[in-house]
N, C-alpha and C positions, 0 to 999 in steps of 0.2 A: 807799504812795504820797502824796505831799505834796499838799495842796491848793493851789489857785491864790492868789496874793495878792490883797488886796482891791482894789487898783488895776486888775489885769487883769480881775477880774469886773466891776467898774463899766464898764470900757471895752467888755466883750463885750456887756453889757447896753444901753449906750448905742446900739452898733452895730445891735442888734436893733431897739430903739425907733425908730431913723431909718429903718429899712427897707432892703431891699438894692436897689442900682441895677438897673434893668431892662437887659437885654442888648440894646441897640438895633442893634448891628451884626449879631448873629445874625439877628434878625427880617428886616433889610434884605437880608441875604446869602441867606436862604432864599427870599425873595420873588423875588430876581434869579436865582438858581440854577436854579429849576425850568425856566424858558424857556432858560436857558443850557445846561443839559444836553440838552434836546431838540434844540438847533440844533447843539451841538458836543459830541456823545456819545463822540467818539474823543479828546477833549482829555484830558491828563494832569492830576494834581492841581496840579502847577506851573504848567500852562498856565491853568488856572481861576483860580489865584490871580493870575497876571499879567493876565488879562483883567479881573478885579475891580478891580485896581489902577488899570488904564488908564480904566475906566469911572467909578470914585468917588474916585480920587485918594488912597486910603489902603491901605497893605498889610494882607493876611490871611495867616495863617500856613497851612502845608499841613495842620497837625493841625486847625485850625479848619474849613478847607475840607472835609476828611474827615469830620469830625463832622457838618457840616451836611448833606453829601450822604447820609450814613447815616441821618440823622434824617428825610430826605425819602423814604427807603425805596429809594433806587437802589444798584444793586450793580454791581461791575466784572465784565464777562465778556469775556475774552480781551483785545480792544483798544477795547472801547467801554462806556459806562455804559448799564445798563438798568434798568427797573423789574422788580422780581420777578414771577413768574407768579402768578395767581390761586389756583393750586391750592395748598392748605394741608394739612399732615399733621394727623390727628386726634390725635395724641399726641406725646410726646417722642421724639426721634430713637432708634432702636434698640429701640422698645417691641415692635414686631411681631417682630423678631428674637429678643428675650429670651423672649417668650411661646413661640415655636417651639422654642427651646432647652430649655425647662422640659418640654415635652410629649415631646420626643424623648429627654430624660434619664429620664422616667418610664417611658417604653416600654422603654428599654434596662435599667432597674432591674428592671422586672417579668419580662423575659425571662430576665435573669441569675439572679435570685434563686433560682428552684428548683434551679438546678445548684450554688448554694452551700451548700445544707442537706445 
């Protein structure tokens, strides 16, 4: 693997030293979107993008809108946006199922082992 040229390295260091520009649109979008989702919870992503453009005079992509909604914690259920339930799982998905599988496998092994000898 070749190393990057000196000018590319200097360009990258200057960019880091200057700092990264803040995402002003995302902050404004999330502030506006919280109330918008409560009022228009049945609107599609495209409709939310159109409402944003009408209210602020600048377009926003469907992907940006989707990421902003996801960041706020809203999910799409059938035909409307909802906040997720407060019930949380204690572990990763499938953990209980896997533990039950291991116990049943052990029981099966113990019950079959004497007949194999």
